[in-house]
TIPA-111746 format. One line per 10 residues: number of its first residue (from 1); their letters; for each residue x, y, z of C-alpha. Coordinates in nm, 2 decimals. Example, Ala and Ser with C-alpha at 12.3 -4.5 7.8 and 13.67 -1.06 7.14 Angstrom:
// TIPA-111746
1	as	1.23 -0.45 0.78 | 1.37 -0.11 0.71
//
This chain:
// TIPA-111746
1	mhkkneivrl	1.97 -0.15 2.94 | 1.70 0.02 2.73 | 1.38 0.12 2.90 | 1.01 0.15 2.82 | 0.91 0.47 2.64 | 1.27 0.54 2.53 | 1.28 0.67 2.17 | 1.55 0.52 1.95 | 1.63 0.57 1.58 | 1.62 0.24 1.39
11	tvtdlnnlgf	1.65 0.11 1.03 | 1.39 -0.16 0.97 | 1.56 -0.46 0.80 | 1.28 -0.71 0.77 | 0.90 -0.75 0.79 | 0.77 -1.07 0.95 | 0.45 -1.25 0.86 | 0.26 -1.09 1.15 | 0.31 -0.75 1.00 | 0.58 -0.63 1.24
21	gvghldgmav	0.89 -0.46 1.10 | 1.21 -0.59 1.25 | 1.50 -0.37 1.35 | 1.80 -0.43 1.58 | 1.92 -0.24 1.88 | 2.25 -0.34 2.05 | 2.20 -0.69 1.93 | 1.84 -0.71 2.04 | 1.55 -0.76 1.79 | 1.29 -0.48 1.80
31	fiadavdgde	0.95 -0.56 1.65 | 0.78 -0.25 1.53 | 0.41 -0.21 1.45 | 0.32 -0.06 1.11 | 0.68 -0.05 0.99 | 0.81 -0.17 0.66 | 1.15 -0.31 0.58 | 1.36 -0.02 0.45 | 1.20 0.24 0.68 | 1.42 0.46 0.89
41	advrlirvck	1.22 0.58 1.19 | 1.22 0.71 1.55 | 1.07 0.43 1.74 | 0.92 0.44 2.09 | 0.99 0.12 2.29 | 0.66 0.01 2.44 | 0.79 -0.32 2.58 | 1.14 -0.42 2.67 | 1.24 -0.78 2.75 | 1.57 -0.95 2.79
51	tyavgkierl	1.61 -1.07 2.43 | 1.37 -0.85 2.23 | 1.16 -0.53 2.24 | 0.84 -0.41 2.09 | 0.80 -0.06 1.96 | 0.58 0.17 1.75 | 0.68 0.44 1.51 | 0.70 0.78 1.67 | 0.82 0.96 1.36 | 0.90 0.82 1.01
61	itpspsrips	1.23 0.97 0.89 | 1.28 0.80 0.56 | 1.00 0.58 0.42 | 1.09 0.25 0.25 | 1.07 0.23 -0.13 | 0.83 -0.06 -0.08 | 0.59 0.14 0.13 | 0.25 0.23 0.00 | -0.06 0.39 0.15 | -0.26 0.14 0.34
71	acdvrgcggc	-0.61 0.05 0.21 | -0.74 0.02 0.57 | -0.71 0.26 0.85 | -0.80 0.01 1.13 | -0.50 -0.03 1.37 | -0.43 -0.33 1.58 | -0.64 -0.59 1.39 | -0.33 -0.77 1.26 | -0.50 -0.93 0.97 | -0.33 -0.74 0.69
81	ayrairyese	0.03 -0.80 0.77 | 0.14 -0.67 0.43 | -0.11 -0.39 0.38 | 0.16 -0.12 0.37 | 0.39 -0.27 0.11 | 0.38 -0.31 -0.27 | 0.22 -0.64 -0.38 | 0.53 -0.74 -0.57 | 0.73 -0.71 -0.24 | 0.46 -0.92 -0.06
91	llkkennvrf	0.49 -1.20 -0.31 | 0.87 -1.21 -0.28 | 0.84 -1.22 0.10 | 0.60 -1.51 0.08 | 0.83 -1.70 -0.15 | 1.12 -1.64 0.08 | 0.91 -1.74 0.38 | 0.84 -2.08 0.22 | 1.20 -2.12 0.12 | 1.32 -2.05 0.47
101	afrkaglgdv	1.07 -2.31 0.61 | 1.22 -2.58 0.39 | 1.57 -2.47 0.46 | 1.50 -2.49 0.84 | 1.36 -2.84 0.79 | 1.68 -2.95 0.62 | 1.55 -2.93 0.27 | 1.75 -2.63 0.15 | 1.81 -2.78 -0.20 | 1.45 -2.77 -0.29
111	tvlpvtatgk	1.34 -2.53 -0.56 | 1.07 -2.29 -0.44 | 0.90 -2.13 -0.74 | 0.75 -1.78 -0.75 | 0.41 -1.74 -0.59 | 0.12 -1.79 -0.82 | -0.14 -1.52 -0.77 | -0.46 -1.39 -0.93 | -0.35 -1.02 -0.88 | -0.67 -0.95 -0.69
121	tahyrnkaqy	-0.58 -0.82 -0.34 | -0.91 -0.68 -0.22 | -1.26 -0.82 -0.15 | -1.14 -1.18 -0.23 | -1.25 -1.35 0.09 | -1.58 -1.55 0.06 | -1.60 -1.61 0.43 | -1.60 -1.38 0.73 | -1.66 -1.45 1.10 | -1.71 -1.11 1.27
131	avapdkegkc	-1.67 -1.11 1.65 | -1.93 -0.90 1.84 | -1.85 -0.73 2.17 | -1.98 -0.43 2.37 | -1.86 -0.09 2.27 | -1.80 0.19 2.52 | -2.18 0.23 2.55 | -2.24 -0.14 2.59 | -2.39 -0.17 2.24 | -2.31 -0.43 1.98
141	aagfyapksh	-1.99 -0.36 1.78 | -1.83 -0.60 1.53 | -1.48 -0.66 1.40 | -1.19 -0.89 1.46 | -0.97 -0.96 1.76 | -0.62 -0.81 1.79 | -0.35 -1.08 1.76 | -0.32 -1.31 2.07 | -0.60 -1.12 2.25 | -0.97 -1.08 2.27
151	rlcaavgcpl	-0.96 -0.71 2.23 | -1.20 -0.62 1.96 | -1.09 -0.40 1.67 | -1.40 -0.26 1.51 | -1.36 -0.33 1.14 | -1.70 -0.39 0.97 | -1.57 -0.26 0.64 | -1.27 -0.49 0.61 | -1.11 -0.44 0.26 | -1.04 -0.82 0.23
161	qneafapivr	-1.40 -0.93 0.27 | -1.66 -0.97 0.01 | -1.83 -0.63 -0.05 | -2.17 -0.77 0.04 | -2.07 -0.85 0.40 | -2.04 -0.50 0.55 | -2.39 -0.38 0.48 | -2.54 -0.70 0.62 | -2.33 -0.68 0.94 | -2.42 -0.32 0.99
171	dvldfcneng	-2.79 -0.40 0.96 | -2.76 -0.69 1.21 | -2.59 -0.45 1.45 | -2.84 -0.17 1.40 | -3.13 -0.41 1.45 | -2.99 -0.55 1.77 | -2.90 -0.21 1.91 | -3.24 -0.06 1.83 | -3.42 -0.36 1.98 | -3.21 -0.39 2.30
181	ippydeqtkr	-3.05 -0.72 2.20 | -2.72 -0.72 2.39 | -2.37 -0.83 2.27 | -2.20 -1.12 2.45 | -1.96 -0.99 2.71 | -1.67 -1.23 2.76 | -1.59 -1.07 3.10 | -1.94 -1.11 3.25 | -2.04 -1.42 3.04 | -2.37 -1.24 2.97
191	gvlrhiylra	-2.53 -1.12 2.65 | -2.67 -1.27 2.33 | -2.50 -1.20 2.00 | -2.14 -1.34 1.98 | -2.05 -1.36 1.61 | -2.19 -1.28 1.27 | -2.07 -1.55 1.02 | -2.11 -1.50 0.65 | -2.02 -1.69 0.33 | -2.06 -1.58 -0.03
201	ssdgrvmltl	-2.06 -1.77 -0.36 | -1.87 -1.65 -0.66 | -2.20 -1.53 -0.82 | -2.30 -1.31 -0.52 | -2.52 -1.52 -0.30 | -2.47 -1.51 0.07 | -2.54 -1.75 0.36 | -2.57 -1.58 0.70 | -2.52 -1.75 1.04 | -2.59 -1.56 1.36
211	vgtvapfpke	-2.40 -1.70 1.66 | -2.59 -1.64 1.98 | -2.62 -1.77 2.33 | -3.00 -1.84 2.32 | -3.25 -2.00 2.09 | -3.47 -1.87 1.95 | -3.29 -1.55 1.89 | -3.46 -1.25 2.04 | -3.71 -1.09 1.80 | -3.61 -1.36 1.55
221	kalldhlrtr	-3.89 -1.33 1.30 | -3.86 -0.95 1.29 | -3.49 -0.97 1.23 | -3.53 -1.23 0.95 | -3.80 -1.01 0.78 | -3.58 -0.71 0.82 | -3.28 -0.88 0.65 | -3.48 -1.05 0.38 | -3.64 -0.72 0.28 | -3.31 -0.53 0.27
231	hgeivgiyln	-3.07 -0.80 0.13 | -3.19 -1.00 -0.16 | -2.84 -1.16 -0.19 | -2.91 -1.35 0.13 | -3.03 -1.70 0.03 | -3.03 -1.87 0.37 | -3.00 -1.79 0.74 | -2.89 -2.01 1.03 | -2.87 -1.97 1.40 | -2.58 -2.13 1.58
241	qndadtnlic	-2.64 -2.16 1.96 | -2.32 -2.13 2.15 | -2.36 -2.06 2.52 | -2.03 -2.23 2.63 | -1.74 -2.05 2.78 | -1.51 -2.13 2.49 | -1.29 -1.98 2.22 | -1.47 -2.18 1.96 | -1.67 -1.95 1.74 | -1.95 -2.21 1.65
251	ssdyrhlwge	-2.09 -2.50 1.84 | -2.23 -2.81 1.67 | -2.58 -2.67 1.72 | -2.69 -2.52 1.38 | -3.05 -2.43 1.34 | -3.18 -2.35 1.00 | -3.41 -2.05 1.02 | -3.50 -1.95 0.66 | -3.42 -2.01 0.30 | -3.18 -2.26 0.14
261	thlrdtlagv	-2.99 -2.50 0.36 | -2.67 -2.48 0.16 | -2.47 -2.22 -0.02 | -2.41 -2.32 -0.38 | -2.10 -2.24 -0.58 | -1.90 -2.37 -0.87 | -1.53 -2.44 -0.83 | -1.30 -2.59 -1.08 | -1.60 -2.69 -1.29 | -1.78 -2.87 -1.01
271	rlaispasfy	-2.11 -2.75 -0.86 | -2.08 -2.76 -0.48 | -2.33 -2.73 -0.19 | -2.16 -2.60 0.12 | -2.30 -2.62 0.47 | -2.21 -2.36 0.74 | -2.00 -2.62 0.92 | -1.80 -2.73 0.62 | -1.45 -2.62 0.52 | -1.43 -2.43 0.19
281	qvnhdatell	-1.13 -2.23 0.06 | -1.18 -1.86 0.12 | -1.03 -1.74 -0.22 | -1.23 -1.89 -0.51 | -1.02 -1.78 -0.80 | -0.68 -1.86 -0.65 | -0.81 -2.20 -0.54 | -0.90 -2.28 -0.90 | -0.53 -2.22 -0.99 | -0.42 -2.44 -0.71
291	yakvaelggf	-0.65 -2.73 -0.80 | -0.53 -2.71 -1.16 | -0.17 -2.75 -1.04 | -0.28 -3.05 -0.82 | -0.42 -3.22 -1.13 | -0.11 -3.14 -1.33 | 0.13 -3.27 -1.08 | -0.08 -3.58 -1.04 | -0.01 -3.67 -1.40 | -0.32 -3.89 -1.40
301	tgdetvvdly	-0.39 -4.12 -1.70 | -0.74 -4.23 -1.61 | -0.65 -4.56 -1.45 | -0.56 -4.44 -1.10 | -0.75 -4.47 -0.77 | -0.70 -4.17 -0.54 | -0.77 -4.12 -0.17 | -0.83 -3.76 -0.07 | -0.79 -3.71 0.30 | -0.93 -3.40 0.47
311	sgvgsialsl	-1.17 -3.38 0.18 | -1.42 -3.13 0.32 | -1.72 -3.09 0.08 | -1.53 -3.29 -0.18 | -1.39 -3.00 -0.38 | -1.05 -3.15 -0.47 | -1.18 -3.50 -0.50 | -1.46 -3.41 -0.74 | -1.23 -3.18 -0.94 | -1.01 -3.49 -1.01
321	ahrvkkvigv	-1.29 -3.74 -1.06 | -1.30 -3.71 -1.44 | -0.92 -3.76 -1.46 | -0.90 -4.09 -1.26 | -1.07 -4.43 -1.23 | -1.19 -4.37 -0.88 | -1.16 -4.11 -0.60 | -1.24 -4.17 -0.23 | -1.27 -3.87 0.00 | -1.23 -3.89 0.38
331	eivaaateca	-1.35 -3.62 0.62 | -1.41 -3.61 0.99 | -1.69 -3.35 0.98 | -2.02 -3.54 0.92 | -2.20 -3.24 0.77 | -1.92 -3.19 0.52 | -1.92 -3.56 0.43 | -2.29 -3.54 0.35 | -2.23 -3.23 0.14 | -1.96 -3.42 -0.05
341	kqnardnaie	-2.19 -3.71 -0.12 | -2.47 -3.48 -0.24 | -2.22 -3.28 -0.45 | -2.12 -3.61 -0.63 | -2.48 -3.68 -0.70 | -2.56 -3.33 -0.82 | -2.27 -3.35 -1.06 | -2.36 -3.70 -1.18 | -2.01 -3.82 -1.07 | -2.04 -4.19 -1.01
351	natflcadag	-1.67 -4.27 -0.95 | -1.64 -4.08 -0.62 | -1.73 -4.21 -0.27 | -1.70 -4.03 0.06 | -1.64 -4.16 0.42 | -1.67 -3.99 0.75 | -1.36 -4.08 0.94 | -1.07 -3.93 1.14 | -0.74 -3.89 0.94 | -0.56 -3.88 1.27
361	daqalfdavr	-0.64 -4.26 1.32 | -0.47 -4.39 1.01 | -0.52 -4.76 1.07 | -0.89 -4.72 1.15 | -0.93 -4.49 0.85 | -0.78 -4.73 0.60 | -0.96 -5.03 0.76 | -1.28 -4.85 0.68 | -1.17 -4.78 0.33 | -1.07 -5.14 0.28
371	qaegkdfrpd	-1.39 -5.26 0.42 | -1.57 -5.06 0.15 | -1.31 -5.12 -0.14 | -1.17 -5.47 -0.06 | -0.89 -5.59 0.18 | -0.62 -5.56 -0.09 | -0.70 -5.20 -0.17 | -0.41 -4.97 -0.23 | -0.45 -4.62 -0.38 | -0.21 -4.50 -0.65
381	avvldpprag	-0.21 -4.15 -0.51 | -0.31 -3.97 -0.18 | -0.41 -3.61 -0.15 | -0.34 -3.44 0.18 | -0.49 -3.10 0.27 | -0.47 -3.09 0.65 | -0.53 -2.80 0.90 | -0.24 -2.57 0.99 | -0.09 -2.82 1.24 | -0.01 -3.05 0.95
391	caesllsylc	-0.04 -3.43 0.95 | 0.01 -3.66 1.25 | 0.34 -3.85 1.23 | 0.13 -4.17 1.28 | -0.06 -4.10 0.96 | 0.26 -4.03 0.76 | 0.42 -4.35 0.90 | 0.11 -4.55 0.80 | 0.11 -4.41 0.45 | 0.48 -4.49 0.40
401	dnvcpakily	0.47 -4.84 0.57 | 0.13 -4.98 0.48 | -0.03 -4.78 0.20 | 0.28 -4.70 -0.01 | 0.11 -4.47 -0.27 | 0.31 -4.39 -0.58 | 0.24 -4.02 -0.52 | 0.14 -3.80 -0.23 | 0.00 -3.45 -0.33 | 0.03 -3.23 -0.03
411	vscnpdtlar	-0.16 -2.90 0.00 | -0.08 -2.68 0.30 | -0.16 -2.34 0.44 | 0.15 -2.36 0.68 | 0.50 -2.37 0.52 | 0.66 -2.49 0.85 | 0.44 -2.80 0.89 | 0.45 -2.87 0.52 | 0.83 -2.86 0.53 | 0.84 -3.07 0.84
421	darfltdrgy	0.61 -3.34 0.69 | 0.79 -3.33 0.36 | 1.12 -3.40 0.54 | 0.96 -3.70 0.72 | 0.84 -3.84 0.38 | 1.17 -3.78 0.20 | 1.35 -3.97 0.48 | 1.11 -4.26 0.42 | 1.18 -4.29 0.05 | 0.98 -4.02 -0.13
431	alsdvypfdl	1.13 -3.77 -0.37 | 1.02 -3.41 -0.34 | 0.91 -3.20 -0.63 | 0.95 -2.82 -0.66 | 0.74 -2.63 -0.41 | 0.45 -2.43 -0.56 | 0.33 -2.14 -0.35 | -0.01 -1.98 -0.41 | -0.14 -1.66 -0.27 | -0.48 -1.75 -0.14
441	fprtghvesl	-0.45 -1.49 0.13 | -0.33 -1.16 -0.02 | -0.22 -0.88 0.22 | -0.20 -1.13 0.51 | 0.11 -1.32 0.63 | -0.03 -1.66 0.51 | 0.05 -1.85 0.20 | -0.07 -2.18 0.06 | 0.18 -2.43 -0.09 | 0.17 -2.75 -0.29
451	vcltrqtn	0.43 -3.03 -0.33 | 0.42 -3.37 -0.50 | 0.61 -3.65 -0.33 | 0.69 -3.95 -0.55 | 0.78 -4.29 -0.41 | 1.13 -4.41 -0.51 | 1.16 -4.78 -0.61 | 1.48 -4.97 -0.52
//
């Protein structure tokens, strides 16, 4: 039996999507922080369980040919799972991760294509939610939580985030520390500043949301004046009051403090207004490639009616509007639905409508659609872009048994739930296309994928 703090020499044979190298010791998997497949290293075991162990590199003997110097020296954050390997190797791993997910779901014959990427691996994220916690002196520090914990890794200058974010975050922290505004302490449930939430448009404008436990925010006017003077890129500022003992970053209580109420961006040729509460893809350029493939796989002729579930601010629906007869977006977040309606008006798109409804309650959802469109309404295609958990089985069943669209275009950030749902749909009479992965999240373990499922007629 191996013991904690024992040092063993291992060859790393794999790298998982959490950024841990994987080696094997007497038939037991060892997960090794900051290791790369192909490394040979002396590894200190820091946790030993019955079926696996966790270790860290004590001494690197032979580095992997795939290893590169990391662009970030923060340890423990867990965000950049693939920061220490060549980008070509990262894309191959993501392709194989998608392939494995479909094989595990019983769809091993599907063709998984190479990952489509922009080639940009730094400063691509247009959204950041920095956690704030007390440092050793009790002052405000910002960064990201280590995986499966609330241990803060200070990382203001994250190389994945938009370059405008770090200076703004530092100024917020400095102002709070200089003015005695305390960080929220999860242990004592006391303090004010909990998160600093930023979004950026592709042309450099920034929307800032401060997440605090009280309203108004202490020295609010002075802070706004300070930020407006120093950061002309900020076009609007919100306060989200969240005083609940919760893991949710934001509550529903957004208070507009200054400037524009929405961040404005252009995506896939559509001008969009985005509220702080609305979903919007974090990688602008890669998302444009994804949406182009959605349109291509749809094969639209101009006569189709399309329902876009989980439609957010309407980005997919509005990008398809000029290709189809009509598109109907459905979204559970009311603020996002209102954004989508406004975006349709701003773009003079008259063949798009948006409803606020829950995709989890399929019958109620389509009853609402039919009330608006007519009792015999049946869409030609349905677009699905659900959260990581995928679609509820009840929704998929309803689509197959009651809606029967000719095509289902399924976008997913989770290969496992995509493969699971694709298997369900193929068992119900849909033919699965090739799988198209897109690297919307370079250097992380996440990958977006797209499939088209076509209904087979007997």
